[in-house]
C-alpha positions in Angstrom: 26.4 33.4 23.2 27.3 33.2 19.5 24.5 32.5 17.0 25.1 31.4 13.5 24.4 33.7 10.5 21.0 32.2 9.7 19.8 32.7 13.3 21.1 36.2 13.5 19.4 37.2 10.2 16.1 35.7 11.4 16.1 37.5 14.7 17.0 40.8 13.1 14.2 40.4 10.6 11.7 39.4 13.3 12.5 42.3 15.6 13.1 45.1 13.1 9.7 46.8 13.0 8.1 50.2 13.1 5.7 51.4 15.6 2.5 52.5 13.8 0.4 53.0 16.8 0.9 55.6 19.6 -0.8 53.2 22.0 1.6 50.4 21.6 4.3 50.4 24.3 6.0 47.3 22.9 5.6 44.4 20.6 6.2 40.7 21.3 7.6 37.9 19.1 8.0 34.2 19.8 9.6 31.9 17.3 11.9 28.9 16.9 15.6 29.7 16.1 17.0 27.8 13.1 19.0 24.8 14.2 16.4 23.7 16.7 18.6 24.4 19.8 16.7 27.5 21.0 13.4 29.2 21.1 13.4 33.0 21.0 11.1 35.2 23.0 11.6 38.9 22.1 10.1 42.2 23.3 10.6 45.3 21.1 10.3 48.9 22.2 10.7 52.3 20.5 14.3 53.3 20.3 15.7 56.8 21.2 16.0 59.5 18.6 19.7 59.9 19.1 20.3 56.4 17.6 18.4 57.2 14.3 14.9 57.8 13.3 12.6 54.8 13.7 15.2 52.9 15.7 13.9 50.1 18.1 15.2 48.3 21.1 14.7 44.5 21.3 15.5 42.1 24.2 15.6 38.5 23.0 15.4 35.6 25.5 16.9 32.4 24.2 15.6 29.2 25.9 17.1 25.8 25.2 15.0 22.7 25.2 15.5 22.0 28.9 14.5 25.5 30.0 11.5 25.5 27.6 10.3 22.3 29.2 11.0 23.3 32.8 9.2 26.6 32.9 5.6 25.8 33.6 4.2 29.3 33.2 5.8 31.1 30.3 4.1 34.3 31.3 6.7 34.6 34.0 9.2 35.4 31.3 7.7 38.9 31.1 9.5 39.7 34.3 12.9 39.2 32.6 12.5 41.7 29.7 14.5 44.8 30.3 14.5 47.8 28.0 17.9 49.6 27.5 18.1 53.0 29.2 21.2 54.3 27.5 21.3 58.0 26.5 24.5 57.8 24.5 26.6 55.4 22.4 29.1 55.1 25.3 26.4 54.1 27.8 24.9 51.7 25.2 28.2 49.8 24.9 28.2 49.2 28.6 24.5 48.4 28.7 24.8 45.8 26.0 27.4 43.8 28.0 24.8 43.3 30.7 22.6 41.5 28.2 25.2 38.8 27.5 24.8 37.2 30.9 22.5 34.2 31.5 19.4 35.0 33.4 18.0 33.0 36.3 14.2 32.6 36.6 13.0 31.3 39.9 10.4 28.5 39.7 8.3 30.6 42.0 8.4 33.6 39.8 4.9 34.6 38.6 3.7 37.1 36.1 3.6 40.6 37.5 -0.1 40.8 36.7 -2.8 38.6 35.5 -5.2 39.8 32.8 -8.8 38.8 32.8 -9.5 37.5 29.3 -13.0 36.6 28.3 -13.7 33.1 27.1 -14.6 34.7 23.8 -11.2 36.4 23.4 -9.3 33.2 24.4 -11.4 31.1 22.1 -10.8 33.4 19.1 -7.0 33.5 19.8 -6.9 29.7 20.0 -9.0 29.4 16.9 -6.6 31.7 15.1 -3.6 29.7 16.2 -4.9 26.2 15.7 -7.7 26.4 13.1 -8.3 29.5 11.0 -4.7 30.8 10.6 -5.8 34.4 10.3 -4.7 37.6 12.1 -6.7 38.4 15.2 -7.4 41.9 16.6 -6.6 42.1 20.3 -6.4 44.5 23.2 -3.1 46.3 22.7 -0.3 45.4 25.2 -2.2 42.5 26.7 -1.7 40.4 23.6 1.8 39.4 24.8 0.5 37.7 27.9 -2.3 35.9 25.9 0.3 34.5 23.5 2.5 33.3 26.4 -0.5 31.8 28.1 -1.4 29.8 25.0 2.2 28.7 24.7 2.3 27.7 28.4 -0.6 25.3 27.6 1.4 23.6 24.9 3.7 20.6 25.4 7.4 21.2 24.8 7.6 20.0 21.2 4.6 22.2 20.3 6.0 25.1 22.3 9.3 24.9 20.4 7.7 24.9 16.9 5.1 27.6 17.7 5.6 31.1 16.2 3.5 34.2 17.2 3.7 38.0 17.4 1.8 41.1 18.3 2.9 43.2 15.3 1.5 42.5 11.9 3.8 42.8 8.9 2.9 44.2 5.5 5.4 42.0 3.7 5.7 38.2 3.7 7.6 36.8 6.7 10.5 34.5 6.0 9.1 32.2 8.7 5.7 30.6 9.3 3.5 32.5 11.8 0.9 30.5 13.7 -0.7 33.4 15.5 -0.8 37.2 15.2 -2.7 39.2 17.8 -2.5 42.8 16.8 -4.1 46.1 17.9 -5.4 46.9 14.5 -8.9 45.6 13.9 -9.0 43.0 11.2 -12.3 41.9 9.6 -10.9 38.4 9.0 -11.0 37.5 12.6 -13.0 34.4 13.4 -16.5 35.0 14.7 -17.7 33.2 17.8 -20.0 31.1 15.7 -17.0 29.7 13.6 -14.9 28.6 16.6 -14.8 24.8 16.8 -16.3 23.5 20.0 -13.2 21.6 20.9 -11.4 24.9 21.5 -13.6 25.9 24.4 -12.0 23.7 27.0 -8.6 25.2 25.9 -9.9 28.7 26.4 -11.3 27.9 29.8 -8.0 26.3 30.8 -5.7 29.1 29.7 -5.1 30.6 33.1 -6.4 27.7 35.3 -4.3 26.5 38.2 -3.6 22.8 38.5 -5.0 22.2 35.1 -5.8 18.5 34.3 -6.1 19.4 30.6 -2.6 20.8 30.5 -1.2 17.8 32.3 -3.0 15.6 29.9 -1.7 17.4 26.8 1.9 17.5 28.2 1.8 13.7 28.9 0.5 12.5 25.6 1.1 15.4 23.2 4.9 14.7 23.4 4.4 11.3 21.6 2.4 12.8 18.7 3.8 12.4 15.2 2.4 15.8 14.3 2.2 18.6 16.9 -0.7 21.0 16.2 -2.6 18.3 14.3 -2.8 16.2 17.5 -4.2 19.0 19.7 -7.9 18.8 18.7 -8.1 15.1 19.2 -6.3 15.1 22.5 -8.5 18.0 23.8 -11.6 16.2 22.7 -10.5 12.9 24.3 -9.8 14.7 27.5 -13.2 16.4 27.4 -14.9 13.1 26.8 -13.1 11.5 29.7 -13.9 14.4 32.0 -17.5 14.5 31.1 -18.0 10.7 31.5 -18.7 9.9 27.9 -19.3 6.3 26.9 -16.0 4.3 26.6 -16.7 3.4 23.0 -17.2 7.1 22.2 -13.8 7.9 23.7 -12.1 5.1 21.8 -13.8 5.9 18.6 -12.5 9.5 18.6 -9.1 8.2 19.6 -9.0 5.7 16.8 -10.2 8.1 14.1 -7.5 10.7 15.1 -4.7 8.1 15.5 -5.6 5.2 13.2 -2.2 3.6 13.0 -0.9 1.2 15.6 2.2 3.1 16.5 0.4 6.5 17.0 -0.3 7.8 20.4 0.7 4.5 21.9 1.1 5.8 25.5 -2.5 7.1 25.6 -3.9 4.0 24.0 -2.0 1.9 26.6 -3.4 4.0 29.5 -6.9 3.6 28.1 -6.8 0.1 26.8 -4.0 -1.6 28.7 -4.4 -4.1 31.6 -6.7 -2.7 34.3 -4.2 -3.8 36.9 -1.6 -1.3 35.6 -3.6 1.5 34.0 -6.4 3.1 36.1 -5.4 6.8 36.2 -7.6 7.9 33.3 -10.8 5.8 33.9 -12.2 3.0 35.8 -13.1 0.6 33.0 -13.1 -3.2 33.6 -10.7 -5.5 32.0 -13.3 -7.2 29.8 -14.6 -3.9 28.6 -11.0 -2.8 27.8 -10.5 -5.9 25.8 -13.8 -5.2 24.0 -12.6 -1.7 23.2 -9.3 -3.1 21.9 -11.2 -5.0 19.2 -13.6 -2.1 18.7 -10.6 0.1 17.9 -9.7 -2.1 15.0 -6.2 -1.6 13.5 -5.6 1.5 15.7 -4.8 -0.8 18.6 -1.5 -2.5 18.8 -2.1 -6.1 20.2 1.5 -6.7 21.0 1.9 -3.4 22.9 -1.4 -3.9 24.7 -0.5 -7.6 25.6 -3.9 -8.7 24.2 -3.1 -12.4 23.8 -1.8 -12.8 27.4 -4.7 -10.8 28.8 -7.2 -12.9 26.9 -5.7 -16.0 28.4 -5.8 -14.5 31.9 -9.4 -13.5 31.3 -10.4 -16.9 30.0 -8.8 -18.6 33.1 -10.7 -16.2 35.4 -14.0 -17.2 36.8 -15.0 -13.6 37.6 -18.7 -13.3 37.6 -19.0 -16.5 35.5 -18.6 -14.4 32.5 -18.2 -16.0 29.1 -15.3 -13.9 27.8 -15.4 -15.2 24.2 -19.1 -14.3 23.8 -18.5 -10.9 25.4 -15.9 -9.7 23.0 -16.4 -8.6 19.4 -13.9 -10.9 17.8 -15.4 -10.1 14.4 -13.7 -6.8 14.6 -10.2 -8.2 15.0 -7.6 -6.5 12.9 -6.6 -9.0 10.3 -3.0 -7.8 10.1 -2.5 -8.7 13.8 -4.3 -12.0 13.8 -1.1 -14.1 13.7 0.5 -12.5 16.7 -2.8 -13.0 18.6 -3.0 -16.6 17.5 0.5 -17.4 18.6 -0.3 -16.2 22.1 -3.6 -18.0 22.4 -2.7 -21.3 20.7 0.8 -21.7 22.2 0.0 -20.8 25.8 -3.6 -21.7 26.6 -5.3 -24.9 27.6 -7.1 -26.9 25.0 -10.4 -25.8 26.4 -9.6 -22.1 26.2 -8.0 -22.4 22.8 -11.2 -24.1 21.6 -13.4 -21.3 23.0 -11.3 -18.7 21.3 -11.4 -20.6 18.0 -15.2 -20.8 18.3 -15.4 -17.0 18.8 -14.4 -16.0 15.3 -14.0 -18.1 12.1 -10.8 -16.4 10.9 -9.3 -16.6 14.4 -10.5 -20.2 14.7 -8.8 -21.5 11.5 -5.5 -20.1 12.6 -5.7 -21.5 16.1 -6.7 -24.9 14.7 -3.7 -24.8 12.4 -1.5 -24.6 15.5 -3.6 -26.8 17.8 -5.1 -29.4 15.4 -6.4 -31.5 18.3 -9.2 -29.0 18.5 -10.6 -30.8 15.4 -11.8 -33.5 17.8 -14.6 -31.2 19.0 -17.5 -31.2 16.5 -18.4 -27.6 17.4 -15.4 -26.2 15.5 -16.6 -27.8 12.3 -19.8 -25.8 12.4 -18.0 -22.5 12.9 -14.9 -22.6 10.7 -14.6 -23.2 7.0 -14.4 -26.9 6.5 -11.7 -26.6 3.7 -9.4 -24.9 6.1 -10.1 -27.5 8.8 -9.4 -30.3 6.4 -6.0 -28.8 5.6 -5.2 -29.0 9.3 -6.5 -32.5 9.5 -4.3 -33.6 6.6 -1.2 -32.2 8.3 -1.3 -34.4 11.4 0.1 -37.9 11.9 -2.1 -41.0 11.5 -2.3 -41.5 15.3 -3.6 -38.0 15.8 -6.1 -38.5 13.0 -7.4 -41.6 14.7 -7.9 -39.8 17.9 -9.8 -37.0 16.1 -12.0 -39.5 14.3 -12.7 -41.5 17.5 -13.8 -38.3 19.3 -16.0 -37.2 16.5 -17.6 -40.7 16.4 -18.2 -40.6 20.2 -19.9 -37.2 19.7 -22.0 -38.6 16.9 -20.7 -35.8 14.7 -22.1 -37.0 11.4 -21.5 -33.7 9.5 -17.7 -33.4 10.1 -17.2 -37.1 9.6 -19.0 -36.9 6.2 -16.9 -33.9 5.2 -13.7 -35.9 6.0 -14.8 -39.0 4.2 -15.9 -37.0 1.1 -12.5 -35.5 1.0 -10.7 -38.8 1.5 -12.6 -41.9 0.4 -10.2 -44.1 2.3 -10.9 -42.2 5.5 -14.0 -44.3 6.2 -12.0 -47.3 6.9 -9.7 -45.4 9.2 -12.8 -44.1 10.9 -14.2 -47.7 11.2 -11.0 -49.1 12.6 -10.7 -46.2 15.1 -14.3 -46.7 16.2 -13.6 -50.5 16.6 -10.6 -49.9 18.8 -12.5 -47.7 21.2 -13.4 -49.2 24.5 -16.9 -50.0 25.6 -19.5 -52.8 25.4 -21.8 -53.9 22.7 -24.2 -51.0 23.3 -21.4 -48.5 22.8 -20.3 -50.3 19.6 -23.9 -50.1 18.3 -24.0 -46.4 19.0 -20.7 -45.7 17.2 -21.8 -47.9 14.3 -25.0 -46.0 13.9 -23.0 -42.8 13.4 -20.9 -44.5 10.7 -24.0 -45.9 9.1 -25.4 -42.3 8.7 -22.1 -41.2 7.2 -22.2 -44.0 4.6 -25.8 -43.1 3.9 -24.9 -39.5 3.1 -22.1 -40.0 0.6 -22.8 -43.6 -0.6 -21.1 -46.9 0.0 -20.1 -47.1 -3.7 -17.8 -44.1 -3.0 -15.8 -45.9 -0.3 -12.3 -47.0 -1.4 -11.1 -50.5 -0.6 -9.5 -50.8 2.8 -5.8 -50.5 3.1 -5.8 -53.9 5.0 -8.2 -56.7 5.7 -10.1 -56.4 8.9 -8.4 -58.7 11.3 -10.4 -58.7 14.6 -13.8 -59.5 15.8 -14.4 -55.9 16.8 -13.5 -54.7 13.3 -15.8 -57.3 11.8 -18.6 -56.4 14.1 -18.2 -52.7 13.3 -18.4 -53.5 9.5 -21.5 -55.6 10.2 -23.3 -52.7 11.8 -21.8 -49.6 10.1 -23.6 -50.0 6.7 -26.7 -51.6 5.3 -26.1 -55.2 4.5 -27.2 -54.5 0.9 -24.2 -52.2 0.5 -22.0 -55.3 0.7 -19.2 -53.9 2.8 -19.2 -57.1 4.8 -17.6 -58.7 1.7 -14.3 -57.0 2.8 -14.0 -59.6 5.5 -13.1 -63.2 4.6 -15.6 -65.9 5.4 -13.5 -67.4 8.2 -13.5 -64.0 10.0 -17.3 -64.1 10.2 -17.4 -67.7 11.3 -14.8 -66.9 14.0 -16.9 -64.0 15.2 -19.7 -66.6 15.8 -17.5 -69.2 17.3 -15.8 -66.8 19.8 -19.1 -66.1 21.3 -18.6 -62.3 21.2 -22.2 -61.6 20.4 -25.5 -61.8 22.5 -27.0 -65.2 22.4 -30.6 -64.1 23.0 -32.7 -61.7 21.0 -33.7 -58.7 23.1 -33.2 -55.2 21.8 -29.6 -56.0 20.6 -30.5 -59.4 19.2 -30.5 -58.1 15.7 -26.7 -58.1 15.9 -26.7 -61.9 16.1 -29.3 -62.2 13.3 -27.1 -60.1 11.0 -23.9 -61.9 12.0 -25.3 -65.3 11.2 -26.7 -64.2 7.9 -23.4 -62.5 6.8 -21.4 -65.5 7.9 -23.7 -67.8 5.8 -23.6 -65.4 2.7 -19.8 -65.0 2.9 -19.3 -68.7 3.2 -21.6 -69.8 0.4 -20.0 -67.3 -1.9 -16.7 -69.2 -1.5 -15.3 -71.6 -4.1 -14.3 -73.9 -1.3 -16.8 -76.7 -0.6 -15.3 -77.1 2.9 -15.9 -73.4 3.6 -19.5 -73.5 2.2 -20.2 -76.6 4.4 -18.8 -74.9 7.4 -20.9 -71.9 6.9 -24.1 -73.9 6.7 -23.3 -76.1 9.6 -22.3 -73.1 11.8 -25.4 -71.0 11.1 -28.2 -73.3 10.2 -29.4 -74.1 13.7 -29.6 -70.5 14.8 -31.2 -69.3 11.6 -33.8 -72.1 11.3 -34.9 -71.3 14.8 -34.9 -67.5 14.4 -36.6 -67.3 11.0 -39.7 -68.6 12.5 -39.8 -65.6 14.7 -41.6 -62.5 13.1 -39.1 -60.3 15.0 -36.2 -61.6 13.0 -34.2 -58.6 11.7 -35.6 -57.3 8.5 -32.3 -56.1 7.0 -30.8 -59.5 7.6 -33.7 -61.3 6.0 -33.7 -59.0 3.0 -30.0 -59.9 2.3 -30.6 -63.6 3.0 -33.8 -63.9 0.9 -31.9 -62.9 -2.3 -29.6 -65.9 -1.8 -32.1 -68.6 -0.9 -34.2 -70.8 -3.3 -37.7 -69.6 -4.1 -40.5 -70.5 -1.8 -43.5 -69.1 0.0 -42.8 -65.8 1.8 -44.7 -66.9 4.9 -42.4 -69.9 5.4 -38.9 -68.6 5.6 -37.6 -71.8 7.3 -38.7 -73.8 4.3 -36.6 -71.7 2.0 -33.6 -72.1 4.3 -34.1 -75.9 4.3 -34.2 -76.0 0.5 -31.0 -73.9 0.5 -29.1 -76.3 2.7 -30.3 -79.3 0.8 -29.1 -77.8 -2.4 -25.7 -77.2 -0.8 -25.6 -80.8 0.6 -26.1 -82.1 -2.9 -23.6 -79.8 -4.5 -20.8 -80.4 -2.0 -21.6 -84.1 -1.2 -21.8 -83.7 2.5 -20.7 -86.3 4.9 -23.3 -88.2 7.0 -22.2 -86.5 10.2 -22.7 -83.0 8.7 -26.1 -84.0 7.3 -27.0 -85.5 10.6 -26.3 -82.2 12.4 -28.5 -80.3 10.1 -31.3 -82.9 10.3 -31.3 -82.6 14.0 -31.4 -78.8 13.9 -34.3 -78.9 11.4 -36.8 -80.7 13.7 -39.6 -81.5 13.2 -38.7 -81.4 9.4 -36.1 -84.2 9.2 -38.3 -86.3 6.9 -38.6 -83.4 4.5 -34.7 -83.3 4.3 -34.5 -87.1 3.9 -36.9 -87.1 1.1 -35.2 -84.2 -0.6 -31.9 -86.1 -0.4 -33.2 -89.4 -1.8 -32.1 -90.1 -5.3 -34.9 -90.1 -7.8 -36.3 -93.5 -9.0 -34.9 -94.6 -12.4 -37.3 -94.0 -15.2 -38.6 -97.2 -17.1 -38.3 -97.5 -20.8 -41.3 -98.1 -23.1 -40.5 -101.7 -23.9 -40.0 -102.6 -20.2 -43.4 -101.0 -19.4 -45.1 -103.0 -22.3 -43.6 -106.3 -21.2 -44.8 -105.8 -17.6 -48.3 -105.2 -18.8 -48.3 -108.3 -21.0 -47.0 -110.6 -18.3 -49.6 -109.7 -15.7 
């Protein structure tokens, strides 16, 4: 095998050393070869005097990436080292050719012996390699096996980058050394007290058979961005899992060590992925895994972990009757991943589930509503999400969709969101009214919806309502106007007089006066007020003749609607408060005189005014002509 110049120089430098101790039988070196194709394991012995004074033999084993990965126990490499036995230059030439051949290491090959390292020695060696970076004093020739045991524990990428030796150098090395275990005592070695606790499991595991820790490190360490830097966290996570630590403790350590989404994705997937696919590391339920995903913050990759799809499956599940949205910490959602989560939830869930998720977190809710604006029809969303954001979604939908939203909010008696909408758009009140008028249901349902609109008007004021985009053109719309605001607000003036008269003529209102009788009271009063405000004598006459009989009868009843009377009283002639019918009769007589009623119209009102017909007759009689002074004097003289 031919090595390039850089690799040759490195190996010569690494293996050219003097033996300063009579006890040392050989030295050991492990280091990556420049170019990244091979890793070198070298054993160096004292050379014979016939070569030159201070000469050494070195046998270097070069392992490519495949061999380095496939050999589970690197201590078995010790069986392959062979020291030359040449006694002359001629023998040496023949001997060297034998080193050019490839070596075969059986997978069943084991180390020729197994040393019994104390936990303390293993911990100190690991601390030197992974933490303190100082030289450690070891036990002579056994240091080689300890280094190989440490490297056996490492995953392939870490193995290949790791450098160690058992001979210290007095000059600076041209390569980085991770671990030196030398026979010379060094006062800089780490004390047992300074060894980080996370190293103890590694020390215990060094020569363990069927090690779960090693399997864990091999599986997940290979995906680490940085090799040695990942080792402490992976070891601690394994210890936490082995010792049954709380899941949030495990995930907290994982997230702090690998805070970016793309880091250690395979381990995150096995811990936080769907329970149906990932159960090897722990038995944690699906809802708890989803809880831990949000607990992990931005360290969890929602796409990779299929969070959106899993949330939908969880929401559709009836397992244990669990309320999934209340069980999950949505307030900890990573804002950078909100959009991807929203697209999964909003685009693929039922409206009910989309609403539940929207209610779980305000930020999540605003984004879901933007994609599913029909959620605005539920009043609960208006109390959980910023109203300004909801109004933007409301403004973006078509008029038909707005009507459906308004109708639903009215049916839910959702005064707050309706007020917010009307304050934002002063013309919205009429859309709200028309939508409520179009809804199905009897008079009772109409009254219920109207009471909601009345409260909305009360909150932001009738004066703030813009004129309607069109004149109300149905009895249902007129009735809704009648009931949706106090009559003193004057919104009923938006309907022409003939609409109110038609409402009465079409018999769409209760004819008696039980609990809902106030509707008929107000309808007759408004029809009269609207008609008498007209410039048309015919319209004024029609208004009086249509409403007089009902009003004259009802005004005598103390149960007559107070709101209706307050509006009517302002339009009638003065009179005693206790006799409201008298004031009505005075009002109709004034109109008769003004508009010169026909005999038939007068007759209808006279009949309806019983037993006060005589009063109307007298009021309609022309006054007697006044006599002059001369005529009065003449009559006196002629008597």
